[in-house]
N, C-alpha and C positions, 0 to 999 in steps of 0.2 A: 971357659968362654961363655960369655952371656947367651941366654936363649932369647932367639928373636922376639918370639911371643912376648916375653918379659920386658924386653926393650920397648916395644910399640906399648904396652901398657903404661910404662913409665912416662910417655910422653903426655899421658892425660893429663897431668898436676904441674907439669912445667915445659917451657920450651915454646917454639911457634905454634900457634893454635892450627892454623889451616893446615900446615903439614903434617901435625899430629893427629888430625881428624881424617887426613887421608890416609896415613899410616895405618890407624886404627879401622878405617872403614873398608880400605881395599880388599883385606881376606873375607871381611863379610859380606863384600859384593860377590866375591868371587863365589863364596859359599853358597849365597842365594842363588847366581846363576847356575850352580849346578842343581841344586834342587829343582830350579825351571828346567833343565835339561832333563831331568829324571822325569817330570811331569810329561814332556815331550815325549819321552819314550812310551809312558804308559797310554796316552792317547794315540800314539803311532800304531802299538801293537793292538790295542783295544779297536782300533778303526776297522781293522779287518774283519771285526765282528759283527757289524752294521751298525745303523741308528741306534736301536732299540737297545744293544749294550753300551754305546756311547752315552746314551741319555741315562741310562741307569748308573753308570759309574760316574758321570758329572754329579747326578744329585745324590748320590751317596757318600762321594767326597764331601759334598757340602755339609752333610749331615754329620760325617764323622770329624770335620772341622769345628762344626757347632758344640759337638760332645769335648773336645780339646779346649773349650773355653774354661773349663774347671782347672785343667792343666795349665792355662795362660794364667789364672789366678794365683796359682801357687808358684809359678815361674817369675811373674812380674814383682809379687811380693818378695820372694826371696831374692830376685836380683836387685832390686832397690836395698834391701837391708844389707845386703853385701857388699855393693858399692858404697853406701855411706860407711860402713865399717872399714871397708880397705882405706878408703880415703882419710879416715880418723886414724888409722893404724891399729885399730884393736882388733887383731885377727882372731882371737878367740869366740869374738861374737859372731865373726863371718862364717866362722867353721860352724858354731850351732845354729846358724840360720840355714845353712845348708843341710844339716843333718835333719833338722826338723822338717825342712821342706821336703826330702826325700820320703821320710816316713809317712808326711800326708799325701803324697802322691800315689805311693804304693795302695793305701786304703781306698782313696777317691776312685783312681783309675780301676782296679779290680771290682769294686761294687759298681761302678757304671758300666763296664764291659758285660757284666752278668746278667744287667736287667737288660741292656738294648740286645743281647742276644736272645733272649726268651720273648720279646714285643717285635722283631725285627721286621715280619711281613706287614702287620698293621702300621708299622710306625712308616714304612715306605710308601705303603697305599694312601696314608693321610697326605703325603706330600705329591700326591697326582699321578704315581706311577702305576699304570694297569698293564695287564695282558704280559707280551713277552718281555716288556721293561721291568715290571714288577718282579717276575720271576727270575731275569737277571740280577737286578740288584739284591734280593734276597738270598741269592748265592754268593755274591761277590760279599755282602756285609757280615753273613754267617763266618766267613774265613778272615776277613779285615778284622772285626772286631776281637779277635786272638791277639793281634798285636796291639790293642789299644791301651791295656797297662803298661808296657813298653814304651807306649808314645807319651804317655805322661812322664815317664821318668827321663825318657830324651829332653822334654820341654823344662823339665825343673832344671836338670843340668845344664842344659843350655844356657838358663838363666843365671848360672852359678858363673860360667865363662862370660856372660856379658858385664855381670858385677865386676868381674876382675878386669874388665877391658881386653880381654885375650880372645881375639878373633882368628888367632893362627890355627890352634888346635882343633876349632870346631870345623873348619875347611877339611882337615884330614878325617875328621869323623862323618862327615857329609860324605865325601869321596868314598871312603870304604861303603858305607851303607847304600850309595848309589850304585855302585858296582854290583852288590848283592842284588838289589833290585832290579836294574838292567838286565843283568846274567839270569835272574830266575824268569824275568819276561819274556826274554828271547827263548829260552827252555821250554817254559811251562804253557804259555799262551797258545802258541801254535804247534808246540810239541816237536822242537828242533832236535837234533842230535839223538835220537832215540828215546827222548822223554816222552811221557805220556801228553796228548793234545787236551790240556784241562780248560782252556777257554778263559772265559772271565774268572773262574775259580783259580786259575794258575795266575792271575794278575794279584788276586787278593792273597794268596799265599806269599807271592813275591814282596809285596809291601809289608806284610806283618815280619817275615824273615828280615827285611831291611831295618825295621825298628829294632829288633833284639840285636842285629851287630852294632847299631849306633850306640845301644846302651851300654855293650861291652867296650867299645872304644872309647866312650866318654869317661867311663870309669877307671881305664887304664890312664888315660891324661889326666884327670883329676888327681891322681896320687901324685902327679908331678908338679902340683901346684901348691900355694900355701893352703889350701883348703883340703888337703890329702886326708886328713882326720874326719873330715865330714862325712864320707861314703861308710865309714863305720855305724852301722845302724843298731848296734846292741845297745844303744842308750835308750832310755825311756822317753816317750812323748811328753812334751812340755805344753800345758795348755796356755801359758804365757807367751811363748814363742809362737804359737800355733794362731793365736789372736792378733799379734803383731803381724803377722807374714799376711794374714786374709784383711786385716783391716786396708793394707795398702792394696792387697792384690784382687780382692772380690770385686771391686768397681771395673778393676781392669777386665776381668772375667766376664764382667756384665757388659763390656764394652764388645767382647767377642761373641757374646750371646746375640747381644743385639745387631751386630754385623752379620754374621751367618746365619741368625735366626731370620733377619729380614730378607735375606739372600734366598733362604728356603721359601719363604712366602711368595718373593719376586719369582722363585722358579716354579712354584706351584700356579701362580698367575700366566706365565708364560704356557707351563704345559695345557692349562686347561683352555686357553686362547689360542696358542700357536702350534700344540701338538709337540711330539717327541722331538721334531727336526729343529724347533726354535730354543728348547732345552740342550739339546747335544752343540748346537751351535754357540750358545753361551759358552757351555764349559770349553768348547774349543778356544773362542775368542779370550777365556780368562787365562788360559794356559799360554796364548801366544802375547797376551799382554803384559804376561808376568816378566818377560825379558825387561820390561822397563820398571814396573813395581819393584821387582825383588831387589834392585840395586836400591831402589830407595828404602827397603826395609834393613838394607845393609847400613846406610848412613842412619838409620834410626837406632840401629844399635850402637854406633860410635856416638852419637848425641846422648843416649841414655847413660853411658859409662862415663862419659864426659862430666855430664851435668851431675850425676849421683857423686862420683867421687870428689868432684870440686866442693859442691855443698858438704860433704862430710870432712873435707878440708878446711872449710870456712871461707872458700874463694868462689862467692856467686857471681862476681862480674865474669871471671874466666869460665865458669859454666855457661853464661849467656852468649857470651863471645862464640864458644865452641858450638853452640845450638845453632846459631846464624851461619856461622860457616858451614857447617853440615848440611843444612838447608840450602844455602846456595849450591854447594857442588851437587847436591842430589837434583836441584830443580834444572841445572843444567844438562846431565845425564839423562835424564826423562824427559825434556823437551826433544832432545835429539831422538831418542828412541818413539816417540810420538810422530816425528816426521818420517822414519823409516817404516812404520807402520802402515801410514798413510799412502807412502809410495809403493810398499810392497805387500798390501793387504792380501791379494789374490794367491801370490805363492806361499804366504805363510798358512793360507786355509788349505790348500790343497797337500800340505805337508801331512795334514791329519785326515782329510776327508778323501778317500780313495774311490777312485771310479776305473777299475781295471777292466780290459777287454772282456765283453763277455756278459758283462752285469745285466740284469734283466731291466727292462725299460723302467719300470715302476720304481725300482732301488735307485737308478741312474738320475731318475729325474729328482727322488728327495735328495740325495746326495749333493745335485747341483744348487737344489735350493739351501741346503745347507752351508755350502761355499758364498752363496749369494749374501747371505745374513751373515756370516763370520766377517766377510768383507767390510758391510757396512757398519758392524759392531767394532771393528778396528779402527775405520776412518771417523767415525762419531768420536770413538774414546781418545784419538789422538789429541783433542783440542783441550783436554781436562787432564793430561798428563802432567803440567807444571804445578797444577792446584793439588793433584793426586801426593806430589813430592811435598808440599805444604804440609798437607794433613797426616801423613805418614812421619816425616822427619821430627815434626813440631809435637807430635804426638809421644813418640819416642823419647824425646826430650823431658817431657811432661812427666812420663812413667819413671825415668831416672831420679826424678826429683821426690817420686812418691805422691804425686798430683795426680790422681786418677778418678776424683769424683765429678769434676766439671765436664772433661772429656767426654765419660759416658752418658752425661746429659745431652751433648751436643750431638754424640753419635744415635742416642734414641730419635732426637729430632730429625735429623738427617735423614736417617733410614726408615723410621717409622713414618714420621708426619710430612716428610718431602718426598721421598722416593717411591714408596709404595702408593699413594694417592695419586702421584703424577704420572706414573708407570699405568696405572689401572685407566687413567683418563686418554693417554697419548695411544697406549693399547688399541684402545676402541675406536680412536680417531684415526689412527696413521698405522695401525698393525704392529707388528715385530720391531721395524726401525723405531717406531715411537718409543718404546721399552728402553732402546738402546740410547736414545735423548733422555729419559729420565735417570737413567743411570749417571751419564754425564753431567747434566745440570747439578744432580745432588752431590756428587763428588766435587764440583766448582765452589759449590756453596759450604761444604764443609772445610775445604780447604781456606778459605778466606776466614772462617769462623774461628779455626784453630789458631789462624795467625793473630788474630784478635785477643785470644786468650793467653796465649805466650806472652804476647807485648803487655797485657795485663800486669806481669809479673809476681802473681800471688804465690806460683810455684816455690819461688825463693825461700819462702817460710814455711813448706810443709814440714810436718813431722812424720818421722817413720819409726 
């Protein structure tokens, strides 16, 4: 009996395009929604610890995501190579690309983890955390950074599945790791079922443990794919292979650094002008909004696999048609999600910002202000959701082609030259809601610009 994952992957090179995109994208969308639910649980449990803890986790999570830009560089480079080699039926090269990507991720992830642990407090202080928020952030980062090397492996192995067009096995990986994360959050943050009440430290331990579980499951599933020999790391590192991986991947990692680095600067601006309540509101708003943009990332993975493999097979027309199909489907989903945000913004906000009976008046006032800011964020963001779909999915298509330089320049312009100055101006003139408008406007501009870049067609000649 054929494997359902392999059957979906076979639709990449032949058969109806729209149906094939849907078949490859749906498991990936489900995976992304699982990750979103996991983020919900994190914020739900941390929400009981107060505004300072919520601000600490929000900013620390962005910092960790910035550090994973190096993992993204390795993942995107390896994935683009694996997709091309899979489409061209040169499986030995695909195996070598995975093996060298894993070796690279182990070295880089371990080195970054050690450095961040040593400088964790000044690093967080430089981002605007002070007092209780800084103390909470330092505790969280000290334990979360232990899982960082495993996160590098998670991203690299996820890139291998993406290159194969296999979106089913990653769903089960995410399900298993999320169960570990949610279960340990429940046990360790509030101290349920006789476990110690570790608070924010419990959340960090749960996060690291979930990454270990994800690595174990990915290794298990990779052994059932054509890349099985790639997890054997006894081979010597190859300078030639690593240069190929990083030539494609480094610009993509640069994109991630620009996105998350600009977000750190944006949060710093919020912290200094809007306080912890504004930073906490942004964290909640982003988690809630991920209901929309996580499906966008699911379609982005499908677009990346279709483009990469069809270019490898010498069929750029099918690659382009698949990218447009994935974009259209994603825009429909994310537009509907934006309408839901607008209509149900306050219930979403109150899922994460708790005001239990007996709460101190000052704390209650802060919580209500946070709810107000989250509601405004979701309603303003709703208008930009279709444009966010354009940017996410077509960027995935470009990555699948190995075209990562031009999108990096585009991200730099939109994140640094537009969002930050506009945010500074609108924060000064309109308060925190002005910051939300600067995010939405820059998202719209980036979506339109990515559309123009893809329509230019240079990606079809990209070399990997």
